[in-house]
N, C-alpha and C positions, 0 to 999 in steps of 0.2 A: 504494500500500500504506500503510495506517495502522498505525504501529508500536503504538499503544495497542490497536487491534483485534486485531492479531496476538498481542500479549501476553495479551489476554483469552482468545484461543483456546488459548494455551499453558496458562494456568491451568485452563481447562475440560478440556483433555486430562489434566492432572495429577489433577484432581478425578474424572474418569471412571476413572482407574486405581484410586483409593481405593475406588470402588464395585465395580469389577471384582475387586479383591483380596478384598473382603468376600464377594461372590457365589461366587467360586471356592472360597474357604476353607470357607464355610458349606455350600454345596450340592454341590460336587464332592469336597472334601477329607474330608467327614464323612458322605457318603451311605452308608447301610447296605443298602438294598434299592431297586430290584431290582439284581441282579448285572450286568445289561446296561449300566448306566451307570457301572460301576466302571472308571474310566479310568486311564491311566498316571499322571496327576496324583494320583488317589486312592491308587494303590499307593505312589507316592513319598511322599505325605503321611503315609500310615500308617506307613511306615518311619521318617519323621521323628519321629513320636510314640513309637515303640517303642525306637529306638536313640538313645542320648544325643547323639552328635555327628554324626548323619546329616543330610545335606542333599543334595538332588538335584544332579546334576553341573552344572558351569558350562556345559557344552556344551548340555545340555537347555534351560537357561535362555536361552542365546544363540539357540538354534534357535527358541524360542518368540518371541523379540523379532524375529528376522529374518522370521518368517512373519506375525506380527501387524501389525508396523509398515506394510508396504506395503498390507496389506489395509485397515487403518484409514485410511490416506491415500486409497486408491482409493474408499472409501465416503464420506469427508468432502469430497473435492475437488469432486464434482458439486454439493454444497450451498453451497459458498463459494468464495473465491478460492484460487489455488495456494498463496499465502503463508500464508493462514489455515489451510488444511488441513495444510500443512507444520508450522506452529507447534503446531497441535492434536496432531498425531502426535508431535512432539518432546516436548511436555508429558507425554503418556501414557508414552512410552518412558523419559524421564528419571525420571519418578516410579516407574515399574516398577524401574529400576535402583536408585533410592533405597530402595525397599521391600526389595530383595535385600540391600543393605548394612545397613539397619536391622535386618532379621530376623537376619542373621548376628551382628551386634554384640549383639543382645539375648541371644544364646546364648553368646557367647564372650568378652565383655568387660564390665567394670563400667561402669555408666552414667557419662556425662561431664557431664550436666546434669539438671535436675529432670524435664523432659519425657521424656528417655530412661529415667529411673527409673520414671516413671509408666507408660510404655508397656511396660516390661519386666514390671512387676507385672500389668498388664492382660493381657499375652500369657501369662505364666506361670500366671495364674489359669485360663486356658483349658487350658493344658497339664496342670496337676496337680490342679485342683479340679473343673471342669465344662467338658467339651469342647463343650457345647451353647451356651456363652456366650463373649463376648469374642473374636469372630472377626477383628476388625481388628488389624493389626500396626503400621501407621503412624499410625492415628487411631482413636479410639473412636466417631467421629461416626456411622457407619452402624449400629453396635451400638445406639446410643441411638435412632436413627430407627426401627429394626426390633424393638426390645424385647429384644435379646440382650446388653445391657450389664449387668454386675454389678460393683459396686465391689469391688476385690480383697481388702482386709483382710489378715490373716495368711495366707500361702500355705505349706502344708506339701508337701514333695516327698520321694520315696523316695531313699534314699542312692545307689542305682545311677544316678540322674540328677544327682548332684552334679557341677557343671560345673567345669572346670579353673581358671577365674578366680575362683571363690568362695573367699574367705578367711573361715573361720568363727571366731566368738568362742568362748570356753570354754563358753558356754551353748548352742552348736550353732546359733546364728543367723548369717545372712549379715552381713557387714560392708557396710553400705549407708549412704552419707553422707546419704541422704534418709529414713532410717528403717529400722528392723529389720522387714522385711515377710515374711521367709521363715524357715522352720524345717524341719529335716530330720526325716522320720518315722523311727521306730525300725524299722518293718517295710516290706519291699518288696511285701507281699502285698495292698496296697490295690488295689481295683478301679479306681482312677482313674489307673493308670499309662499308659493309652493316650490321650494328649492332644496337640494343637497346633492 
């Protein structure tokens, strides 16, 4: 077993998750028609857009990981060694778990560094400005590759989506150590209230 080769398979697995994240979000999370492809994922994702603090249950997420990991390993093992297949699967699974933590933190906590602030703006642009853009949660890479990236700028959001960790200044803007990127809308009647 080559440790370097296994490490590269780990990185490849993590990279595959970022692509999977983009595809699931863009094509299953936001599919409008036909109704036949509206999956449980689509229903959960729609709730996430409509309800401020809604996330699918941890059990659903764990179940997905328990089903996908052995399947991914069994598909990759015939193509490479046991260890490479294992590290590939581990990279995918750990990046998936990283995605879940990052996504939750984007919604419930202030950013702890510049990249977190950047990805929060990227994600909230998708939520509150244009749900057809910025599907990546852990990276904007695939949005840039497939032409669905838009630089966030100032993001306005309805007051019903004001998150508990937001501390606003007297001007109604977020307190963000990396810039004032957000502003609360006066009205909740905006047609962009369904986003994630």
